[in-house]
N, C-alpha and C positions, 0 to 999 in steps of 0.2 A: 614192376619193381624188380631189380636184378636180385636173383636168388643163387643159391649154390648150383642148382641144376642148369641154370641158363649159362654157367661159366664152363660147362663140359667142352664146348668147341674150342675153348682156349687150351685145354689140357693136351689134346693131340698135337697142336701146333707147337706148344712149348716143349713136349717130350721129343718131338722131332728136332726142334732147334738145339736142345742139349745134347742129342746124340751127334749132330753134326759138329758142334763146338768140340766135343771130346775127341773127334776124329781129326779136326784140321787146326785146332788152336794149340799153342804150346801149354805146357802144364801150369805156368804162372801168368797166363793170359788173363785179361780182364773178364770177369764174370759178373753179370748183372744180378746174380742170385747171391752175392756174398753178404754176409751179415756180421755184426759184432754183438757179443753177448757179455754182460757182467752180472755176476751173481748178486742177489739181494733178497730180503725178506718180502719186499714188494717190487714188482718189475714194471717199469714203463716201456712201452713198445713205440718205437719211432719209425715213420715212413718218410724218408727225406729223399729230394731229388738231387743226390750228390753227383750224378753223372749228366753231362750235357753232350750233344753231338757237335763235333768240330768238323771243319772242312779244310781239305788241302788240295791244292791244284798242282797238276803235273802236266808239263808241255812236252810232248814227244811226237812232234808232227801235227797233233791236234790237241786241243785242250780237253782234259778229263778231270773230274772232281772225285775225291776220295772222301767219304763221310765215316767217322768213326767216333766212338764214346771216349770222353775224357772227364776225369774227375774235376769237379769245379771247387777251387779253393775258397771262393767267397761263399759257396754253399756249404762247404765243410765248417764254416763259423758256426752253423746251427748246431753242429755236433759239439763244438767246443762250448757253446751256451749250456748244451745239455749236461756235459761233463762238469762244467763249473758250478751249475746249479745243484746237481746231485752231490758233489763233493761238499758244498757249503751246507746242505741240509743234513748230510750224514755226520758233519762235525758239530752241528747245532744240537746241543743237549736239551733245548726247550722245544723243539720240533721234531715229532716222532722219536722220543726217546727210546733207547734200547731196540730200535728198528733201523734197518738199512734199506736205501732205495737202490734198485739195480736198473739195468736198461738193456734192451735189445734194439739194435739199429738195422733196418732193412731199407733196401733200395726202392724208391718209388720213381718209376719212369725208367728211361726217357719214354717209353711206349706204354700203352695200357696193358699190353700183354705181360710186360715186365713187372708191372705193378700188381696185377692180378696173380701172377705166379707167386710172388713173395708174400702177398696177403694170405693165399691158401696154404702156403708153407708154414706160415705162423699159426694159422687156425688148426691145421690138422697135426702139426708137429713132425712131418716127414716130407721128404722130397717127392716120392711117389704117393700123392695124396689121394684120398677118396673123400668125396663130398659129404659133409654132415657127419664125418667121423673124426674124433679127436684122439690121437694116439700119444698125447703128452703124458708122461708119468705124474707130473705134479704141476698145477697151474698156479702161477704166482702173479700173472698179469692183471693189472687193475685198470689200466686205461691206455689209449693210444693217442699219440700226438702226430698229426699228418700235415703235409704241406709240401711246398709253399704255394702250389698253384691250386685253384679251386677245383680243377678237373681231377686231380689226385684225390683230394679230400671227398669229392662227390662220389667218386668210385668206390672208395673204401667205406665211406659213410653209408652207402646202399646196403652193403653187406653187414656192417657192425650194428645198423639199426634194427636188424632182425633179432639181435640179442641184447638190445638195450646196453650195448657196451659203450662206455663213455669215450668219446672222441673229441680232442681238442685240436682245432685247426690253427695254423700259425700264418697262413697266407692272408692276402687282402680280404676284407669283408665281401661276402657274397650273398645277395638277397636270396638266391635260390635255396641256400642252405639254412635259412632262417625260419623254415617251416616246421613247427613242432610235431606235426602229424607224420611227415615224411621222415624227419630226422629227430626223433624224440631224445636222443642222447648225444647230440652234436652241439659243441660250443665253440664259438669263434672268438679268438683272442683279439683280432683287430676290431676297431670301431668302424661304423658306416663310413663310407667315402661320399656322403651325400652332399658335403660342402666342398670337395676337392675341385669340382668344376667352377663353383663360385669364387674359390680362391685363386685359381689361375686366371679367370676373367678379371678379377679385381687387379691382379698384377698387371695384366695387358692393358686395361684401362688406365692404371696409374702412369704407365710409360707412354700413353697415347698411342699405342699400336692399334691399328684397325684393319691390317691385312695380314692374316696368319694361315699357316698350313697345318694339317693334322696327320699324323702317322700313327697307326695302331696296329696291334697284332689282329689276326683274324679269329676272333673268338667272341662268345656271348658277353664276357666281361667287358671288352672294349666297346661293343655295341651299346651296352647299358651306360658306359661313360659318355659316348658321343651323344646319346639321346638327352643326357643331362647338360652337356657342354654347348650343343648348338643353340638351344633356346636361350641360354644364358648370354651367348655372344651376340644373338640377334637383339636381345633386351638392351644391350650396351652398344649397338650399332658397330660392331666388329664383324668383318666379312671373312669367311673361310675361303681361301684361294683354292684349296684342294684338300681332299680326304683320301689318304692312301692306306689301304688295309692289306698288309702284307701276310699272305698265306704261306704255309710250309712248302707247298707245291711250287707256287710261283717263285718263292725265294731260291730253291734249289736249281731251278732251271733258267734263272735269270742271268744274262750276260751283261758285259760292259756297256753295249749299246742300249739295253733295256734300262740301265741305270741312267745313263746320259739323256735318255728320252723321257724319264720319269718327271712327274711334276715337281718333285723335290729339287731337281736341277733347273728345269725350264721356267717354273713359276717365279715371280719376282718377290714372293713373301720372304722377308728376312727372319721372321719369327715362326718356329715350328714347335708345335706340341707333340710330344711322344708319350704314348700310353701303352705300356706292355711291361713285360719283364725280360731280364737278360737271358732267361732260358727258353723264351718263345722264339718263334720264327723272326719276330722283330729283333731280337738280340742277335740271332745268327746273321741276318741281313746286315746290321751294322758292323759286326765283327769281320764280315767278309768285304765290305764295300766302304768301309769308313775312309780309306786313303783317297778315294776319288769324290767324296761328298763335298759340296761347296761349303764356304763359311756361312754359318747360320747361327741365330740365336736360339738354342734348344731349351724348351721348357718341358720338364719331365717330373717323374716321381722316383722315389727311392727304390721301388721295384725294379726299375730299369737301371742297372748299374753301369754308368758310363765308363767306369774304370776298366771294364772288361774288353773295352774296344779301343784303347788309347795307344797312339804311338809314343815312342819313348824319348825321342831326342829333339823334338821341335814342338812349337806351339801349333796345335791342330785345331781343327774345327769345333772340337768339343770344349775348348777352353771358354769359360764364361757361361757354361750351362747352369740354368737355374732349376734347382731340384726341390720339390715339395715332398718333405718327409714328416710323417706323423710324429708329433712331438712325444718324446719319452725321456724318462729320467736317465742320468748317467750312472752306470755301474762302475765306480772308480777302480775297483780291484780286478776288473775283467782283463784289462790290458797286461797287468803283471802275471795274471794266470796264463795268458796265451804265450808269454815269453817262456814259460816252463814246460809247454807241450812238446814232447818229443816222442818217437817210435819206442825209445827205451822205457819211458814212463808208462806208456799204453801199449804193451807188446801185442795184446791181442786185436789191435785196431788195424785192420787191413787197409782201410781208407787213409789213414794217417801214413801207413808205410808207402802207399802209392804216392802220396803227395811228396814225401822225401825223395822217392825215386824220380819224380818229374823235376823238383826244383832244387835238389841238392845233389843230384846225380848219384844216388845211392841205389845200386842194383839189388833186386830182391832175389832170394833164394829160390831155386826152381822147386824145391821140396816143400817149404813151408810158406813160400810167398811172404817172408818177412825180412826186414832189414837186418844186416849184420849188427853186432854190438857196437863196433867201431863207427859203423855208418850211422847207427841211431843216435849215437851221442853227439854227432856232428851237425851243425846247423841249428837255427831258430828262426821261426816264423817272422820275428821282428827285423830279420835282415832282408826280407823280401821287399822289393820296391812297392810302392803305393799302388801301382797298376795291376799288380798281382793279388795283393792282399792288404785289406785295411783293418788296422788293429782295433779301431773304435767298433763298438757293438752296433750292428745294423738293426733297423726296426724289426725285422723278422727274427733275428736272434733274440731281440728283447722279448718277442712274443714267445720264443721257446722257453726262455728263462722264466717268464710269468707263467707259463702252462705247467711247468714243473712244479713250481711253488704252489699253484692252485690245487694240483693233485695232492701234494704233501699236506697242505692245510686241511683239505677234505678228509684225507686219511687220519690226520691228527685229531680232527674232530670226532671221528668215528671211534677211534681208540680211547679218547678221553671220555666219551659217553659210555664206553664199555657195552656196545650194542652187540647182542648175540655172542657173548663171550665164549660160550660153549662151541658154537660153530667156528668162531674165530681161532680157537686154539686147536691144534692138530698136531700132537706129537711135540708140543712145546714151541710150535710156530704159529704165528698169526696168520688166519685166512680170512680174506674179505672177499665177498662176492662183488664183482665190478658193478653190477647194476645198482647197488646200494649207494654208490657215490653221486648218482644222478640228482637226488633231491638236494644234496648239499652243494653240488657244483652249480645248480641253477641259481642259488642264492649267495654264493660264496663272496665275501668281500674282505680284503686284507690289505695291509700296506707291505709292499716288498722292501728288501733291504736298500733299494735305492731311495725310499721315501715316497713312491708313487702309489696311489690308491688303485687297487685292481679289482675288477668285477667282471663276471661272465655274463651278466644279464644285459642284453642289448638296450632295454628300456632305461638303465641307469646311466648309460654312456651318452649323455645329452649334448655335450659340446665337444666339437672337434678342433684340436689345435695342431697347427702345421708349422714346422720349422722350414724356412726357406734358405736353402744352401746354395752358395756359389762355387762351382767347381773351378778350381785353379789348376791348370796343366801347363806347368813350365818346363823349359828345356832340362835335359838330363835326368828326366824322370822325377822331377820334384813337383808332386801334385798335393793338393789339399782341398778340403771342403770347408769353406768359410760360411759360417752362419750370418747371413745378411738381413734377416727379417723373419717375421712371424705372421700367421693368419689364424685368427681365433674367432669362432662363431659366438663366443661369450660376449663380446662387445657388440654395441648397437651398429647398424649399417652405417658405413662411412668412416668407422673407426677400427674395423676388423683387420685391416692390413697395416703392418708397421714395417718400414724399410729403412735401412742405412745405405742410402745410394752411393755414398762415398767409399763404401767398402766393396763395391761390386766391380769385378774385373770383367770388361767386355772383350770378346774374341777379336775385336778390332785393334785392341791395345790403346784405344783412346778412351779418355775420361768422359767424353761426351756420350750421352745416351743415344744408342743407335735408333734409326727410324725404320718402321715397316708399315708403309702406307701404300695403297693402291694409286692414289693421286695425291700430289703435293698440296699443301694448304693453299687456299687462294690468297693473293696479295690483297692488302687493304684496298678497298673500294670495289672489290668483286665478290661475287657470291658463287655457290655451288649450283651447277646445273646438271641435273640428273636425267638420264636417258632410260626409256623403258627397255627392259630386258638385260640391263646391266646391274652389277653390284651396287648396293647403296654406297659403298666406300669408293666407287670409281665414278669420278665426275669430271666436268669441265668447268672452268671458271669464266663467268661472264659479268659485265659491268653492272653495278647496281642501278636499278631504275632511278629516274629523277626524284629528288628529294629524299632518297634513301641512302644509308651509309653502312659500311662495315670497315672497322679498323682493327679487329683482332685482338682488342684489349680484354674483352670479357669483363670489363669493369663498369660499374654504374657511372653514368654521366647524367646529371640532372635527374629526371624521374624514369629513365629507361635504361636498358641493358643492351649492349651491343656485342654481337659474336661474329666471328669470322665465317661460321657456317652459313649465315643467311644475312641479308640486308635488314636494317631496321629503319623504319620511317622516322623522319625527324619530327619534332613536335610542331605544332601549328605555328609557333612564334619563332622557328628556326628553319634554316634551309641548308641543304647539302652543298659543300664546295665542289668544284669542277672535278676533283678527283675522287669524290665520294668517299672521303675518309673522316670528315668531321662535320658536325652540325654547327652552323653559325647563326647567331642571333640576327633575325631580320630587322632592317631599319624601319621604323615607323614614320610614314610619310602621309602628307596631304598637301592640298593646294595652298601653300603658305605664301605669305607676303614677301618672304625672302627668296623665294623661288622666281626665277626669271618670268616664267609664264604668269605666276600670280602678280608679279610687280606690273606686268604690262596690262593685264586685265584690270587691275585696280587703278592704274594711271588712266586708262581709256574711260573707265566708268566714272572716274572723278571728272575728267575733262568734259565728257559728254553731259554729265549732270550740270556742271558749270555753265556749259554752253546753253543747255535748256533753260537754266535759270536766267541766263542773259537774254534769251529770246523772250522769256516771260516779262523780263524787265522792259524790253524794247515794246512789247505790246501794251504793257501798262502805261508806259510813257506816251505812246501814240494811240491811246484807246479811243480817242475822238476822231481819228483819221478814217476815211471811208474804207480802206483796206481792212482795218481791224474791225469796223463795225460790221462790214459786209460778211465776216466770217463767224458771226455770233460770238462776241466777246466772251460770253460766260463759258460756252463750250470750249473755246480756245484756252482759257485759264485752266479748266479742268483738265484738259488733255495735256497741257505743258506740265502741270503739277504731277499728274499721274506718270508721265514720262521721266520726270525726275526721280520719282520713287522706283520706276522700272530700272533705271540706270543704277541707282543706289542699292537695290536689292541684289545686285551682283556681289556686292561685298559679303552677303550672307553665305556665299559658296566659297569664299576665300578665308583661309585661316583654319585653326583646329576646330572640328565640329564638336558641339555639346547638344544636349537634349533640347534646350530652348531654341538654339540655332537651327536644328533639324526641323522643328515644328514650324519656325517662322519661314524658313526657306521656300517651302512649297505653298504655304497658305498666303504669304505676302506676294509671291510670285503670281499665284492664280488670281487674287483679288485685284491687284494694281493693273495687271494686264487686261483683266475684264473690264475694268473701269476705262482703260485707254481704248479698247476695241469698241466698248458700247459708246463711248463718246464720239468716235469716228462714225459709227452707226447713226448717232443722233445728229451729227453735223451733216451726214449725207442726206438723211431724211429732211432736215431743215432746208438744204439747198433745193431739193426737189420741190417741197412745198412752196418755198419762196418764189420759185419761177412760175409755179402753177397759179398762185394768187396775183402774179404781176402780169399775167396774160390779159389781153384786152377783152373787155366784156365779162371778166370774172372776178369775183371778190371772195376770197377764201380765208380772209383773216380770222373769222370766227372758227372756221375748221382747224386752222393752225393752232389756235388757242386751245381748242377742244383736244386735239391730239397730243398736245404738250410733249414734244419730243424729249424735253428734259427728264421726263419720268423714265424714259427708256434707260437711262444710265442707272437709275436707282433700282428698277426691276432686275435688270441683268445682273447687276452687282449682288443683290440680295440672293438670287439663285445660286450664284457661285458660292457666296458665304454659306448658304444651305449645304452645298456639296462638301465644302471644307469642314463644316461642323460635323457632319456624318463621318468624314474620314477621321477627324480627331477623336471622335467618340468610339469609334469601333477598333481602329488599328492605326494609331498615329505613327509618324516617322520617329525613328531612334538612331542612336549612334551605333555603327556597326564597323567590323574590321574585315577587310578583303585581304586574304593572305595568299590568294592563288593567281591573281591577275597578273603580278609582276614578280619575277624570280627574285628572291632575296629580300623582298619588301612586304610590309604590312601597310596597307592603305586604310586610313581612317576616313570614314565617309558616312553620310546619312543613308540608312536604309528607308525605302519609301514606306515600309510597313505594309499596308495594304496596296498591292499593286493595282487592283481593280479601282479603288478609290482614286488612286493617282491618274489612271488613264481617264476616269470619268471627269475629273476636273480638267484635264488637258484636252479631253474630247469636247467638253462643253465650250471651252475657250475656242477650239478649232471650229466648232459649228458656228459660233457667233461670228468668228472671222470670215467664214465662207458667206454667211448671210450678208455681212457688211460689204464684203467684196462684190457680192452679186448686185446689191442695190446701187453701189458706186459705179459698177460696170454699166448698168442700165441707164444711169444718169450722167454718163460721160459726155454726151453731145449736146448737153444744155448750153445755151449761149452764155458766156461769162468771159469777162476780159481776162481774169486771172486763172481760167480753167480749173475752178475749185474742184468741180466733179471728177475731172481727170486727174488731178493731184491726188484726191482721196482714193481713186481706183488704183493708181499706180503705187501708192503707199500700201494699200491692202494686198496688192499682188506680191510686193516684196515680202510683206509680213507673212503671207500664207505660204509663199514659196520657201522661206526660211524654216517654218515649223513643220511643213510637209517633208522637207529634206531631213530635218532634225529627227523625226520619229524612227525611220528604220535604221539610220546610222546610230542612234542612241540605244536602240534595242539590241544591236549586235556588238555593242562596245562593253568594256569592263573597266573597273577601277577609276583611276583619275581621269581617264578620257571621257567618261560619262559627265563628270563635273565640268570639265573643260568645254564640252559641247553645249552643255546647258548654258553656261555663262556666255559663250560665243553667240548662241542663239538669241540670248536675251538682249545682248548689246547690238546685234545686227538688226533684229526686227525693230527694237526701239529706235535705232538710228534711222531705219528706213521710214518710220512715222514722222519722226522729227524732221528729216531732210526733205521728204517729198511734200509735206503740208505746209511747213513753216519757212523753210529757206526761201522759196520764190516770194513770199510775202515780205520777208526782211530785205529781200533785194529791192523791192519796190519802195519800202519804207526809207531804207538808208541810202540807196543809190540812185533811185528814180522817183524823187519826191513829186516831180512834175506829173507823174501819172497817178499819184495818190490823191485824186480830187473826185468829187461827186459828179461834175460835168463830164470829165473824161469817161467815167464809168458809164453814164447813161448814154453818151454818144456811141460808145463802143457797143453797147447793148442794142441800140437802134440801128446801127450800121450792120450788126450781124443779123 
């Protein structure tokens, strides 16, 4: 911890500096040890940064920079707030009656050595101070008010904490100084800035900016702010294009080329967050290089006063700046008070005299460093342009105002309670030990004249409210800060930010909200494609995949939402249009009778079934002829009837499917074809046996009767019925929708249910067909006038070829093609059986009746 003894190295340096100043400076030159004192029963001590360093450039063959201290008019407003508050209190008969408040004002900064020197001068009461010795004749000081930077308050607080001397800081809230162990008597007037980062990010997200830059001063306070800001930006997918921390050393040695090569100029981010104060290196940087900075949208805080760096006669890059300022009540009478402030009214105020010397060209006398009476009465602060002085009370001045009232209310409470009255009265004067104010200051709560509740307890400051100001900088020096919104943590998330966008003036001069993005939004139909190693805000646009869309509306359509950031898959019953911007409802289709293919198949099936019926009629009419009798009339009738049903079962595959249709499709197909093939098998076996019993020396009529080929049809059909029963009992076919086979269409078809059962039925039918073909092939050379065995062989060859070709093609097909293939195979195979077995016989019956006789048949057999 810093003690009086650790400050000894400063003493020698300061003593040497003062000797040099006395030798080289004029008598009325600026001295950083100047102070102002006003008598009172109780005295408040102020350590304020009234001087800042300015730079001037001189070009004489080579560029050189001169740095010198200059009083800051905006910082002098802190003194005005002090004067205003003390005069109000001294005039108030209800607050500290019969007592007066005085003050002493010391310079804090611009360097730590200056601050330490003035602090020790106040503590010891003399210029040539000795550590731990107080040479003051009478001590009236009760509290110290310090600021506005936390470095000043921290330095002073380290010393005052040794004496438990009350210290009220007016700068931004600093977590380091919130430790009651290290700083038991330090009180911060400002509230925590824990929600400042959230407020700025909420503003950025509101305007859809996702590419921002960040400029801060090089100090711990800025580091703490950045550590809060960066995670909040990342949570909202806002990318930081660059972070520029400007140090004092870097700023003073920076040249024009360095500025042009800085990311502020090179990066494409149009929105830049500034965090710092006008007295820091950041403020000096902007005052020095503002004229070459590009047009940007600046987002900053009230601690960084943009008015200190403005050009006077044109719209510049700071027009449209958005400023976050902690909300405070308006002290209406403050502006009227400022109008009355003159060196004549406050003749002992050297700082005010120096302001008049700078802004009203009033020379100070060398002997007293005061303005002459004529000069003092000339001029008013209200005459100054806005870029020099703002008449409205700043947030820091508001903290000064409240700090004075907090001490006054604490003193008033002690007086009213009459604590230690014997110690307090000394020669008719009130005397209060400063440390006795601490218990009261910790819990003080009061309402200031502006109507705002004030407390110094950080735990009582639960909610942060920010006013969002828009800086208007018009030509001819006409500037104004317009309140355009608020941010309050009191409201729930999503309702904390309130903005009046129509009142915001942008630096582009356009009413349209500027954009700041790394990559432009993707057009409808495209999505963002990110690349590894690049910012999340920097992307390329690629076309949405098939059946996915993006239209950028962000609105609900049906049961899904679509956003431009990514593509959204269309529902199953919709499909994406060619440009991937809308989901269109798919057309529901199936093999309908109105379709050309459906009409063709139904026409062919109907014609073939009629043709088969005609053949059946021919056979019935000519049933007594040898040709009909020779082919086993019963088997012929069964085969023709089964073929009629084979042709007619094609109609089960045409039209809109339903559950009964789906069940009948496969079962009827399997059974009727089994009957047809088993009948062919029975006919083939009958032909073989017929020729065996007709051979010389053999009589096998009994065997023919015993084998009973007609039972083959029944047995084979029952086996197929058994397979179909298992299929329907386990996983029967059902109506299904196929939305993937054809683009933009939903196909209504019958799902086979159990694929295994389907292939078992088909496999059994195929096995039966191969057996029939084999038997017919072996009997193909039997002597027969009409080549019955050969016709049966050829018919089964066509039948087997059709279904063997059908299986692989069917397995690799989808949608309506599967239905078409199945119908085509049914019609082709059935036609093969009909044509190869019955058309030759119809030819003999109808066109060659002369050959349809028993004698011709016997002669033909004997000849062969």
